[in-house]
DODONU-582941 format. One line per field, with one value per residue: y, z, x of N, C-alpha, C in turn. Coordinates in steps of 0.2 Angstrom, whole numbers, plus 2048, in hexadecimal, padded with zeros to 3 digits. Atoms other than C-alpha are relative to their C-alpha. Layout:
nY = [Y|...]
nZ = [Z|...]
nX = [X|...]
caY = [Y|...]
caZ = [Z|...]
caX = [X|...]
cY = [Y|...]
cZ = [Z|...]
cX = [X|...]
***
This chain:
nY = [7FD|804|806|801|806|806|802|801|807|805|802|801|804|807|7FF|7F8|7FF|804|7FE|7FA|804|805|800|805|806|800|807|802|806|800|807|802|803|807|801|7FC|805|7FE|802|805|7FE|804|7FC|804|7FF|7FC|803|7FC|800|7FB|803|7FC|802|801|803|7FA|7FC|805|7FD|804|801|7FA|7FE|804|7FE|7FA|801|803|7FA|7FA|804|7FF|804|805|801|807|805|802|807|804|7FF|804|7FC|801|7FA|7FF|7FC|7FA|7FB|7FE|802|804|801|806|7FD|7FB|804|803|7FA|800|807|801|7FA|7FA|7FB|7FC|803|7F8|802|7FA|802|7FA|7FE|7FA|7FC|7FC|801|800|806|7FF|804|7FF|803|801|801|803|7FE|805|806|804|7FD|7FF|7FA|800|7F8|800|7FB|800|7FB|7FF|7FD|803|806|800|7FF|806|802|7FB|800|805|7FC|7FC|805|803|7FC|7FE|806|7FE|7FA|802|805|7FC|7FA|7FE|800|805|7FE|804|7FB|7FD|801|801|7FD|803|7FF|806|7FE|800|7FD|7FC|7FB|800|7FD|800|804|801|806|802|802|809|800|7FF|7FA|7FC|7FA|7FD|7FA|7FA|802|7FB|804|800|803|7FD|803|7FE|7FC|800|7FE|7FB|803|800|803|7FD|7FE|804|7FD|804|7FD|800|800|7FC|801|803|7FC|7FB|804|7FC|804|7FE|802|802|802|805|800|7FB|802|7F9|801|7F9|800|7FC|800|801|7FE|803|807|806|7FF|805|803|7FD|803|7FC|800|803|7FB|7FE|7F9|7FE|805|7FF|803|800|7FB|7FE|7F9|7FD|803|807|802|7FD|801|7FB|801|7FA|7FE|802|7F9|7F9|803|7FF|804|800|806|802|803|7FD|805|802|807|801|800|800|805|7FF|803|7FC|805|7FE|7FB|7F9|7FE|805|804|805|7FF|804|7FC|804|7FD|805|805|804|7FE|803|7FC|7FB|7FC|7F9|7FC|7FC|7F9|801|802|806|805|805|806|805|807|801|808|800|7FB|7FE|800|7FA|800|800|7FF|7FF|803|7FC|801|7FD|805|803|7FD|806|7FC|806|801|803|804|802|802|7FA|801|7FB|804|7FC|800|7FB|7FD|7FB|7FA|7FE|804|806|805|801|805|801|803|803|804|802|7FE|7F9|7F9|7FC|7F9|7FB|801|7FA|804|7FF|7FC|804|801|807|802|7FC|801|7FD|803|806|804|807|804|7FE|7FB|7FB|801|7FE|805|7FE|804|7FE|7FD|803|804|805|7FF|7FC|801|7FD|7FB|7FE|805|7FE|7FB|801|7FC|7FC|7FD|7FA|7FF|7FC|802|7F9|801|805]
nZ = [7FB|7FF|7FF|7FA|800|803|7F9|7FA|802|7FF|7FA|7FA|803|7FE|7FC|801|807|801|7FC|803|804|7FB|7FD|804|7FD|7FF|801|807|800|808|800|805|7FF|800|7FA|7FA|7FC|7FE|7F7|7FF|7FB|7FF|7FD|7FC|801|7FC|7FE|803|7FC|802|807|806|806|805|803|804|7FC|7FB|7FD|800|806|803|7FE|802|807|7FF|7FF|806|805|7FE|802|7FA|7FC|802|7FB|7FD|7FF|7F9|801|800|7F9|7FC|7FC|802|800|7F9|7FC|803|7FE|7F9|801|7FB|801|805|808|803|802|807|805|800|802|808|802|800|7FC|7FE|7FF|7FF|7FD|7FE|7FE|802|7FB|802|7FB|802|807|805|801|7FF|802|7FC|803|7FB|803|7FC|803|7FF|7FD|7FB|7FA|7FF|801|804|801|801|803|800|805|7FF|807|802|802|807|802|7FE|805|7FE|7FA|802|803|7FC|7FC|805|802|7F9|801|805|7FD|7F9|803|805|7FE|806|801|804|805|7FF|800|806|804|807|804|806|805|801|804|7FD|804|806|7FF|7FC|7F9|7FB|7FB|7FC|7FC|7FD|804|802|805|7FC|800|804|7FF|807|7FE|805|802|806|805|806|7FF|7FC|801|7FD|7F9|7FE|7F9|7FD|7FC|7FA|800|800|806|804|807|807|807|802|808|800|808|803|802|7FB|7FA|7FB|7FA|7FA|7F9|7FC|7FA|7FF|7F9|801|806|804|805|802|804|7FF|807|804|805|806|802|7FA|7FB|7FD|7FB|7FB|7FB|7FB|7FD|7F9|7FC|801|802|806|804|807|804|807|805|808|801|804|806|7FE|7F8|7FD|7F8|7FB|7F9|7FC|7F8|7FC|7FC|804|808|806|804|802|805|800|806|805|805|805|7FF|7FA|7FA|7FD|7FB|7FB|7FA|7FD|7FB|7F8|7FD|804|804|806|802|807|805|806|808|805|802|802|807|7FC|7FA|7FB|7F9|7FF|7FB|801|7F9|7FF|803|807|805|800|803|803|801|7FB|802|807|803|802|804|7FE|7F8|7FE|7FA|7FC|7FA|7FE|7FA|7FA|7FE|806|804|808|803|804|806|806|805|805|800|808|803|7FF|7FA|7FB|7F9|7FB|7FF|7FB|801|7FB|804|805|806|800|7FE|802|7FE|802|7FB|803|806|804|805|800|7FF|7FA|801|7FB|7FB|7FB|7F9|7F9|7FD|7FE|807|801|805|804|802|808|803|803|803|7FF|7FF|805|7FE|7FD|7F9|7FE|7FD|7FC|801|7FD|805|803|804|7FD|7FC|805|7FD|802|7FB|802|802|802|804|807|801|7FA|802|7FE|7F9|7FD|7F8|7FC|7FC|7F9]
nX = [806|807|7FF|802|805|7FD|7FB|804|804|7FA|7FE|806|806|802|806|804|806|803|806|803|803|806|7F9|7FC|7FD|7F9|7FD|804|7FD|801|803|7FF|7FA|800|7FE|804|804|807|800|806|805|805|806|802|806|803|806|806|805|803|803|800|7FE|804|7FC|7FC|7FE|7FE|7F9|7FA|800|7FE|7F9|7FA|7FE|7FE|7F9|7FD|7FF|7FB|7FA|7FC|800|800|805|801|806|800|803|7FB|7FD|802|805|807|805|800|7FC|7FF|804|7FC|7F8|7FD|7FA|7FE|800|7FA|7FA|7FE|7FF|7F9|7FB|7FE|7FC|805|7FF|804|807|805|806|805|808|805|804|804|801|806|802|7FA|7FD|7F8|7FC|7FA|7FB|7FB|7FA|7FB|7FA|7FB|805|7FC|7FF|807|7FF|807|802|807|802|807|803|806|805|806|7FF|7FE|7F8|7FC|7FA|7FC|7FC|7FA|7F9|7FC|7FB|7FA|7FA|7FC|7FC|7FB|7FC|7FC|7FA|7FD|800|803|807|802|805|807|805|800|807|7FE|805|800|805|804|805|807|804|7FE|7FC|7FA|800|7FB|802|7FB|801|7FA|7FA|800|806|806|805|7FF|806|800|7FF|802|807|801|802|7FC|7F9|7FC|7FA|7F9|801|7F8|800|7FB|7FC|805|807|806|803|7FD|800|802|802|808|802|806|801|7FA|7FB|7FE|7FE|7FD|7FD|804|7FD|805|7FD|802|804|806|803|7FF|7FD|7FE|7FA|7FA|7FD|804|7FD|803|7FD|800|7FD|7FF|7FA|7FD|7FC|7FD|7FA|800|803|807|800|7FF|804|7FE|805|800|804|800|802|7FB|800|7FD|802|7FC|801|7FF|800|805|7FF|807|803|801|803|7FB|7FE|7F9|7FF|7FB|7FC|802|7FF|804|804|805|7FD|805|800|7FA|7FF|7FA|7FC|803|7FE|804|7FB|801|805|7FF|806|7FF|7FF|7FF|7FA|7FB|803|804|7FD|7F9|7FF|7FC|800|7FF|800|805|800|7FF|7F9|7FC|804|7FC|804|7FF|801|7FE|802|808|803|806|7FF|805|803|7FB|803|7FA|801|7FF|7F9|7FB|7FD|802|807|804|803|803|7FC|802|7FB|7FF|806|805|803|7FF|7FE|7FC|7F9|7FC|7F8|7FD|801|7F9|801|7FB|803|806|804|808|803|806|801|806|802|804|7FC|7FE|801|801|7FD|800|7FD|802|7FB|7F9|7FC|800|807|804|807|802|806|7FE|805|7FD|807|807|802|7FB|7FF|7FA|7FB|7FB|7FB|7FB|7FB|7FB|803|804|805|805|806|805|803|806|804|807|7FF|7FE|7FA|7FC|7FA|7FD|800|7FB|7FE|800|7FB|802]
caY = [20D|200|1F1|1F2|1E8|1DA|1D9|1D9|1CB|1C1|1C1|1C2|1B7|1A8|1B2|1C6|1C7|1B7|1BD|1CC|1BE|1B2|1D3|1CE|1BD|1BE|1AB|1A3|191|18D|17E|17B|176|164|165|16E|162|165|165|156|15A|150|158|14D|153|15E|15B|163|167|175|168|174|16A|16A|15F|16E|175|166|16F|161|15F|171|174|164|16A|17C|176|16A|178|184|177|17A|16C|159|153|142|134|132|121|11B|120|114|122|11D|129|127|12F|13E|147|148|148|13B|138|126|12F|13D|12F|126|137|139|127|12A|139|146|156|15F|15C|168|163|16E|16F|17A|181|18D|19C|1A4|1A7|1A7|198|195|18C|187|180|178|176|16A|171|163|153|14A|156|15C|16E|176|187|18C|197|19D|1A4|1AA|1AE|1AB|199|19E|1A2|191|18E|19F|19D|18C|196|1A1|192|18B|19C|19E|18D|193|1A3|199|18E|19A|1AB|1AE|1B3|1A4|1A4|19A|1AC|1B2|1B3|1B1|1BE|1B7|1B8|1AD|1AD|1B0|1B0|1B5|1C3|1C2|1C7|1CA|1BD|1BB|1AB|1A3|19D|189|18E|190|19E|1A6|1B7|1C1|1D3|1DC|1DA|1E4|1D7|1D9|1D6|1DA|1D2|1D2|1D5|1DA|1DD|1EC|1E9|1EC|1E1|1EF|1F1|1E7|1EF|1E8|1EB|1EF|1ED|1FA|1F2|1ED|1FC|205|1FD|206|201|201|1FF|1F6|1F8|1E7|1EC|1F8|1F3|205|206|214|216|21A|218|21D|221|21F|20E|1FE|1FF|1F0|1E4|1EE|1EB|1F4|1F8|1EF|1FF|202|213|210|206|201|1FB|1FA|207|208|21B|21F|214|205|1FC|206|203|211|213|21E|227|220|230|23F|234|23A|230|22B|221|215|20C|214|208|204|1F3|1EE|1EE|1E8|1DC|1E5|1DC|1E5|1DD|1DC|1EA|1F6|1F9|1EF|1E9|1DA|1DD|1D5|1DD|1D6|1E2|1D3|1CC|1C2|1C4|1C2|1C8|1D8|1E1|1F3|1FF|206|216|20E|20E|200|1F5|1E4|1D3|1C5|1B6|1AF|19C|19A|1A4|1A9|1AF|1BA|1BE|1C0|1C0|1C5|1BA|1C2|1BA|1C2|1B2|1AD|1B4|1A9|1AB|1A2|19A|192|181|179|170|17F|17C|18B|186|18E|192|19B|1A5|1AD|1C0|1BF|1B3|1A4|198|192|185|17E|17B|175|167|160|165|174|185|18D|19F|1AE|1A9|1B2|1AE|1AB|1B7|1AA|1A7|194|193|199|19A|19B|195|186|17C|16C|165|16C|17A|18A|187|18E|183|185|17E|17E|189|17B|173|166|163|16A|16D|173|182|186|17A|17C|18A|18B|198|19D|1A8|1B6|1B2|1BE|1B7|1C5|1CA|1C1]
caZ = [7F2|7EE|7F4|805|802|7F8|809|815|80B|80A|81C|824|816|821|82E|82A|819|819|826|81B|80E|819|8C6|8BF|8C4|8CD|8CA|8B9|8B8|8A5|8A4|893|897|895|8A6|8AF|8BD|8C1|8D4|8D7|8DF|8E5|8E6|8F4|8F1|8FA|906|900|90F|905|8F6|8EB|8DF|8D0|8C2|8B8|8C8|8D1|8DB|8DB|8C8|8C3|8CE|8C7|8B6|8BB|8C2|8B3|8A8|8B2|8AC|8BE|8C5|8C2|8C9|8D2|8CE|8E0|8DA|8D5|8E6|8ED|8F6|8F7|8F4|906|90B|900|90B|91A|918|924|928|91F|90E|910|912|903|8FA|901|8FE|8EC|8EA|8EB|8F4|8F6|8F8|8F8|902|906|90A|905|910|910|91B|91A|907|903|8FE|907|8FF|90B|903|90D|905|90C|907|90E|90F|918|925|926|921|91D|916|916|90A|90C|8FE|901|8F2|8EB|8E6|8D3|8D4|8DB|8CB|8CE|8DF|8D9|8CC|8D9|8E4|8D5|8D1|8E5|8E2|8D3|8DB|8EB|8E1|8D4|8DA|8C9|8C4|8C0|8B1|8B8|8BA|8AA|89C|888|87D|86D|85E|85C|84F|855|84A|83A|843|84B|85E|86B|879|889|892|89F|89A|89A|88F|89D|89F|88F|88F|880|881|871|868|857|84C|83F|841|84F|84E|855|868|871|885|88D|899|8A9|8A2|8A2|890|880|870|85E|84C|84A|838|834|822|816|814|825|834|843|853|863|875|881|893|89A|8AC|8A5|893|88E|87D|873|862|862|84F|842|834|821|81B|825|837|83E|849|859|866|876|87D|88C|896|88F|889|877|86A|85A|84C|839|82C|81A|81D|813|804|80A|81B|826|839|845|857|861|873|87D|887|87B|86B|862|853|84E|83D|83E|82D|81D|80F|7FF|803|811|823|830|841|84D|85D|86B|873|887|88A|87D|875|865|85A|84E|83F|82E|81D|80C|808|804|7F6|804|815|821|833|836|844|848|857|85F|857|846|842|841|836|832|82C|838|82E|81E|81E|815|809|816|829|832|841|84C|85F|86A|87A|88C|88F|87F|87A|86C|860|85A|849|83A|82F|81F|81D|80C|80A|80C|81C|829|839|849|84A|857|853|85F|85C|856|848|84F|855|84C|850|848|856|84E|841|837|82B|832|832|840|844|850|85C|86D|87D|88F|89B|8A1|88F|892|886|878|873|860|855|84A|83D|844|848|838|841|847|859|865|86E|87B|877|881|87A|876|86C|877|881|872|87C|875|87E|874|870|867|85A|848|84A|859|854|857|869|875|886|893|89F|8B1]
caX = [239|22B|233|22B|21B|224|231|224|21A|229|22D|21C|212|212|206|203|1FD|1F7|1EA|1E6|1E2|1D7|24D|25D|264|274|277|272|274|275|268|26D|27F|284|28C|27D|277|264|25F|255|245|236|224|21D|20B|1FF|1F2|1E1|1D7|1CF|1C9|1CF|1D8|1CF|1D6|1DE|1E4|1EC|1FB|207|205|207|216|21F|21B|221|232|234|233|23F|24D|254|24D|24D|23B|23A|22E|227|21F|22F|237|22C|220|20F|200|1FD|20C|20A|1FE|20B|21F|223|235|235|22F|23C|249|245|245|256|25D|259|264|256|25B|24D|23A|22A|21A|20B|1F9|1EA|1DE|1CF|1CF|1BE|1BC|1D0|1D9|1EA|1F7|206|216|224|235|241|251|25C|251|25E|260|24D|251|23F|23A|228|21E|20B|201|1F0|1E2|1D2|1CF|1D1|1E3|1E8|1F3|1FA|200|207|212|217|21D|227|22E|233|23B|246|24C|250|25C|262|25F|256|244|23A|22D|21E|215|218|20B|20C|202|1FC|1F1|1E1|1D4|1C2|1B5|1BF|1C9|1DA|1D9|1E6|1E6|1F1|1F3|1FE|20F|209|1FB|1EE|1E0|1E0|1D6|1D2|1D8|1D3|1C2|1C4|1BD|1CA|1DD|1E9|1FB|20C|209|21A|21B|221|22F|223|216|208|206|207|20A|203|200|1ED|1E5|1D8|1D2|1DF|1E9|1EB|1F5|1FA|204|1F9|1FC|1F0|1F2|1EE|1E7|1D9|1D7|1DC|1E1|1EB|1F4|205|20B|200|20C|206|207|20C|211|217|222|223|230|233|243|24A|247|236|23B|23B|230|238|22E|22D|224|221|21E|22D|229|233|232|23E|242|23E|23E|230|234|226|225|227|222|231|236|246|24A|257|25A|25A|25B|253|24F|242|247|23C|239|246|24A|254|263|261|26C|262|272|26E|261|25F|254|250|254|254|263|26D|261|256|251|25F|263|26C|273|274|277|269|26B|26C|27E|28A|280|286|27F|27D|276|27C|277|267|25C|24F|252|245|23B|24A|248|256|259|258|269|270|277|26D|261|252|24B|242|24D|249|251|259|249|23F|239|235|23D|244|257|263|273|27E|280|292|28C|298|28B|27B|26E|25D|251|242|23F|230|225|21B|21E|226|224|226|232|231|23D|238|240|24C|253|250|240|239|226|220|213|213|208|210|1FE|1F5|1EF|1F8|1FD|209|217|224|235|245|254|25E|250|249|239|22C|21B|20B|202|1F3|1E4|1D3|1D0|1D7|1E6|1F2|200|20C|211|21A|221|21F|22D|22F]
cY = [7FB|7FA|7FE|7FB|7F8|7FD|7FE|7FA|7FA|7FF|7FF|7FB|7FA|804|808|800|7FB|801|805|7FB|7FC|802|7FD|7FB|802|7F9|7FD|7F9|7FE|7F8|7FC|7FC|7F9|7FE|802|7F9|803|7FE|7FB|802|7FC|804|7FA|801|806|7FF|806|800|805|7FC|805|7FE|7FD|7FD|804|803|7FD|803|7FD|800|806|802|7FB|803|807|800|7FB|805|805|7FD|800|7FA|7F8|7FC|7F9|7FD|7FE|7F9|7FD|7FF|7FC|804|7FF|805|802|804|807|806|803|7FE|7FD|7FE|7F9|804|804|7FB|7FD|805|800|7FB|800|805|807|804|804|7FE|806|7FB|804|7FE|805|800|805|803|805|7FF|800|7F9|801|7FA|800|7FA|7FF|7FC|7FD|800|7FA|7FB|7FC|802|805|809|803|808|801|806|800|805|7FF|805|7FD|7F9|7FF|802|7FC|7FF|807|7FF|7F9|802|803|7FC|7FD|806|802|7FA|801|806|7FC|7FD|803|807|804|800|7F9|802|7FE|806|804|7FE|802|805|7FD|802|7FA|802|7FD|803|804|806|7FC|805|7FF|7FC|800|7FA|7FE|7FD|7F9|800|800|807|804|806|805|808|805|7FC|805|7FD|7FF|7FD|804|7FA|801|803|800|803|806|7FD|7FE|7FD|804|800|7FB|804|7FB|805|800|803|804|7FF|7FD|805|805|7FA|805|7FB|804|7FD|7FF|7FE|7FB|800|803|800|807|800|806|7FE|804|801|800|804|7FE|7F9|7FB|803|7FA|7FD|805|7FD|805|7FE|7FD|804|802|807|802|7FA|800|7FC|803|803|801|808|803|7FC|7F8|800|803|7FF|807|7FF|807|801|7FF|806|806|7FF|802|7FA|801|7F9|7FD|7FD|803|7FD|800|7FA|801|7FE|7FF|7FB|801|7FC|803|7FA|802|806|806|803|800|7FE|7FB|802|7FC|806|7FB|804|7FC|7FD|7FC|801|7FC|805|805|803|807|803|802|807|7FF|7FF|7F9|7FA|7FA|7F9|7FA|7F9|800|7F8|800|806|804|800|807|800|7FE|802|800|7FD|804|7FF|804|7FB|7FD|805|7FB|803|7FB|7FF|7FA|7FA|7FD|7FC|804|800|807|7FD|806|7FE|805|801|803|806|802|7FB|7F8|7FA|800|7F9|800|7FD|7FC|7FB|7FE|803|806|806|802|807|804|7FE|805|7FC|800|804|7FE|7FE|7F8|7FD|804|7FF|801|7FC|7FB|7FD|7F9|7FC|802|807|804|800|804|7FA|804|7FB|802|804|7FC|7FA|7F9|802|804|7FF|806|804|801|7FA|803|806|7FE|803|804|803|805|801|805|7FD|808|7FF|7FE|806]
cZ = [800|802|807|801|7FE|807|803|7FE|800|806|804|7FC|805|807|7FF|7FA|7FE|804|7FC|7F9|803|806|7FE|804|802|7FE|7FA|7FF|7F8|800|7F8|7FE|800|807|805|803|803|807|7FF|806|800|802|804|801|805|803|800|805|7FD|7FA|7FB|7FA|7F9|7FB|7FB|805|805|802|7FD|7F8|7FC|803|7FD|7F9|800|802|7FB|7FB|801|7FE|805|803|7FD|805|802|7FF|807|800|801|806|805|806|7FD|801|807|804|7FD|804|807|7FF|806|800|7FC|7F9|7FF|800|7FA|7FB|800|7FD|7F9|7FD|800|805|803|7FE|801|802|801|801|7FE|804|7FF|807|7FF|7F8|7FD|801|804|7FF|804|7FC|805|7FB|804|7FC|800|802|805|807|803|800|7FC|800|7FD|7FD|800|7FB|801|7FA|7FF|7FE|7F8|800|803|7FC|801|806|800|7FD|804|804|7FB|7FF|807|7FF|7FB|802|806|7FF|7FB|801|7FA|801|7FD|7FB|801|7FF|7FB|7FA|7F8|7FE|7F9|7FB|7FF|7FC|804|7FA|7F9|802|804|806|805|806|806|805|805|7FE|7FE|7FD|804|800|7FB|801|7FA|803|7FB|7FC|7FA|7FB|7FA|802|804|801|804|807|803|808|801|806|807|7FF|800|7FA|7FA|7FA|7FA|7FC|800|7F9|801|7F8|7FE|7FF|806|807|806|806|806|806|804|807|804|807|7FF|7FB|7FC|7FA|7FC|7F9|7FF|7F9|7FC|7F9|7F9|7FE|805|806|803|804|805|804|805|802|806|805|7FF|7FD|7F8|7FD|7FA|7FD|7F9|7FC|7F9|7FF|7FA|7FA|801|807|803|808|803|806|802|807|802|804|7FC|7FA|7FB|7FC|7FD|7FA|801|7FB|7FB|7FA|7FB|800|807|807|805|807|805|806|804|804|808|802|7FD|7FC|7F9|7FD|7FA|7FB|7FA|7FA|7FB|7FA|7FC|7FA|804|807|803|806|7FF|806|800|808|800|7FD|7F8|7FB|800|7FD|7FD|800|805|7FC|7F9|7FE|7FE|7FD|803|808|802|807|806|808|805|808|805|803|7FD|7FD|7FB|7FD|7FC|7FA|7FC|7FC|7FB|7FD|7F8|7FD|801|806|806|807|805|801|806|7FD|805|7FC|7FC|7F9|801|801|7FD|801|7FD|806|7FE|7FA|7FF|7FC|800|800|807|800|806|806|805|808|806|802|802|7FB|800|7FB|7FC|7FF|7F8|7FD|7FA|7FD|801|800|7FB|802|803|808|803|805|803|7FD|804|7FC|7FD|7FB|802|804|7FD|806|7FD|805|7FF|7FD|7FD|7FA|7F9|800|807|7FD|803|808|803|808|804|804|806|804]
cX = [7FA|802|7FD|7FB|803|804|7FB|7FB|804|801|7FB|7FA|7FD|7F9|7FC|7FC|7FD|7F9|7FD|7FB|7FB|800|804|803|807|805|7FC|804|7FD|7FD|802|808|801|802|7FB|7FE|7F8|7FF|7FB|7FC|7FA|7FA|7FC|7F9|7FD|7F9|7FA|7FA|7FA|7FB|800|803|7FD|805|806|805|804|807|806|802|803|806|805|801|804|808|803|803|805|808|804|800|7FF|7FA|800|7FA|7FE|7FE|805|805|7FE|7FA|7FA|7FB|7FE|803|802|7FD|805|808|802|808|802|7FE|806|807|7FF|801|808|804|800|803|7FC|803|7FC|7F8|7FA|7FA|7FD|7FB|7FB|7F9|7FA|801|7FB|801|808|802|808|803|808|806|806|806|804|806|805|7FC|804|800|7FB|800|7FA|800|7F9|7FD|7F8|7FD|7F8|7FB|7F9|801|801|806|803|805|805|804|805|807|803|805|806|805|804|806|806|804|803|806|805|801|7FE|7F8|7FE|7FC|7FA|7F9|7FF|7FA|803|7FA|800|7FA|7FB|7FB|7F9|7FC|802|805|806|800|806|7FF|807|7FE|807|806|800|7F9|7F9|7FC|801|7FB|801|801|7FF|7FB|7FE|7FB|802|807|805|806|806|801|808|7FE|804|804|7FC|7F9|7F9|7FE|803|7FE|7FF|7FF|7F8|7FF|7F9|7FE|808|806|802|803|803|802|7FC|802|7F9|802|7FB|7FB|7F8|7FE|800|804|802|805|805|804|7FA|802|7FC|802|800|804|7FF|805|803|804|802|807|802|7FE|7F9|7FF|7FE|7FB|802|7FB|802|7FB|801|7FF|805|800|801|800|808|800|800|7FE|7FB|802|7F9|7FD|7FF|7FE|804|801|806|801|807|803|7FE|803|7FC|7FD|7FC|803|7FB|801|807|7FF|806|805|7FE|803|7FD|805|801|7FA|802|7FB|800|800|802|806|804|7FD|7FB|7FF|804|7FF|805|801|801|801|7FA|7FE|800|806|803|7FB|803|7FB|802|800|802|800|7F9|7FF|7FA|801|7FC|7FE|805|7FD|808|800|802|805|805|804|7FF|7FA|7FC|7FE|7FD|805|7FD|805|801|7FA|7F9|7FB|801|800|804|808|803|806|802|801|806|801|804|7FD|7F9|7FD|7F9|7FE|7FB|800|7F9|7FD|7FB|803|800|801|801|802|800|803|7FC|806|807|805|802|7FA|7FE|7F8|800|7FB|803|7F9|802|7FB|7FB|7FF|805|7FF|806|803|805|807|807|806|805|7FB|7FB|7FA|7F9|7F9|7FC|7FC|7F8|7FC|7F9|802|803|808|802|806|804|801|805|800|801|806|7FE|7FD]
***
């Protein structure tokens, strides 16, 4: 009965107890397949009549980065194509011919202009460079949302070529240390524009998005002995407590349809998994075991969950039906496997694995247990994986650079990119739905 605290300390000691101490796509291009051919595209530049391109907001550079991260496009180097900077403000036929001759089939050009107080971003997509097929998009907004308009253009391009939603306008919720407390923040998917959404002066952890992106659920600490699960509405800042059982209340996770919230609680003496009906607040207990169970993550269908339990002697991943039945063990390799996150595509479950040399790294395993890969290497502690809504990327925390920062990585372990800077501790990332 009293194994809850040791179990939670073992699984979350990297971050949790350490703090106490101190639309569906119709076409999916699988970008990680060896035979996948990325679409060659050139960004020819943007004519800036509005003089709006500040260093952090240069449209061409933001767009190139978005297209590269999408894993759908191979972004051409225009300088290597022999296109001079003077050509970039006007896509003359000679420049387009050089692009076409190089094997690039699509190109983007645009311009920025002011219309009274609004900034107008026009993007022109040369769908077939050789035959001058052109599609135009116009975005209007305050100059302060230039990056958002650029992200939207990138997402439009992803949708045009794949039929699926892009991720450039998604957000990442995370925890950051502020004056000795741990507060919740939300930032753009590429690490820009972080904003604080809690100000408790103590500890808030484990943020998780609702499927409609309206709410973030999280664990709120009230001193050392009381934890509740709270929900904050991002548009209004309105906050409410939804779980306040005796003991620990941690690791919330919304169901894919948003109707239920799974979580772990030590209300029964040891850590068990429950789910809360969001509408009528009814509680359903899902696990009944003398060992500790926590960290539920829903399958994309909502019919199953993966969770962590030490019922086999150490923390391992287990699967169960969403009603708590049909429990079976998933991981057998290694003596520590925790913090699972089920991919939106359903094909992988990411988690923290401890290697033979006692390093905490990210691994992925197929839900049937037949395939497993280690994604990260190095000496830092990697923790808290969370999937992008397209299932092609993960965000996670790591001490790879000495301090705790957030990183993005492709689902095949390539193209590691640091997202946060400054500060002493950034952790518990959660990637929003699209």
